[in-house]
C-alpha positions in Angstrom: 4.4 39.5 -25.3 4.1 36.5 -22.9 6.7 35.9 -20.2 7.4 32.5 -21.9 8.2 34.1 -25.2 10.6 36.5 -23.6 12.5 33.6 -22.0 12.6 31.8 -25.4 14.0 35.0 -27.0 16.6 35.3 -24.3 17.6 31.7 -24.6 18.1 32.0 -28.3 20.2 35.1 -27.8 22.4 33.5 -25.1 22.9 30.3 -27.2 24.0 32.4 -30.2 26.4 34.4 -28.1 27.9 31.4 -26.4 28.5 29.4 -29.6 29.7 32.5 -31.5 32.3 33.5 -28.9 33.4 29.9 -28.1 34.1 29.1 -31.7 35.4 32.5 -33.0 39.1 31.3 -32.6 38.5 27.8 -34.1 36.4 28.9 -37.1 36.5 32.7 -37.2 34.7 33.2 -40.5 31.6 31.2 -39.7 31.3 31.2 -35.8 28.3 33.6 -35.9 26.6 31.4 -38.4 27.1 28.4 -36.2 25.7 30.4 -33.3 22.6 31.2 -35.3 22.1 27.6 -36.4 22.6 26.4 -32.8 19.9 28.8 -31.6 17.5 27.5 -34.4 18.4 23.9 -33.6 17.9 24.3 -29.8 14.6 26.0 -30.5 13.4 23.2 -32.8 14.7 20.5 -30.4 12.9 22.1 -27.5 9.6 22.1 -29.4 10.1 18.5 -30.6 10.8 17.5 -27.0 7.5 19.3 -26.0 5.5 17.1 -28.3 5.7 14.3 -25.7 6.6 16.2 -22.5 4.7 19.5 -22.8 2.9 21.8 -25.1 4.7 22.5 -28.4 4.1 26.0 -29.8 5.4 27.3 -33.1 5.7 30.8 -31.7 8.1 29.5 -29.0 10.4 28.3 -31.8 10.0 31.7 -33.5 10.9 33.5 -30.3 14.0 31.4 -29.8 15.1 31.8 -33.4 14.4 35.5 -33.2 16.7 35.9 -30.2 19.5 34.1 -32.0 18.9 36.2 -35.2 19.1 39.5 -33.3 22.4 38.6 -31.8 23.6 37.3 -35.1 22.8 40.7 -36.7 24.5 42.6 -33.9 27.7 40.4 -34.1 27.8 40.6 -37.9 27.0 44.3 -38.3 28.4 46.0 -35.2 31.2 43.6 -34.0 32.3 42.6 -37.5 32.5 38.9 -36.6 
């Protein structure tokens, strides 16, 4: 796995954690879903930005989304959020 993909995975995971924990008191039932959607949205937004300012790669989006999805599963299954 490329170093870049690892960074994308980590970014997706961090985004999901931040959104999930910041919103767990405001919207406790769906905060993890919002975290997952945020990770997907940030990943997609980054690749759209890369169209004009870099090199867009679908696998970068997949790596970002995967990081968010792994955290989502951990929070849903293990933490009961």
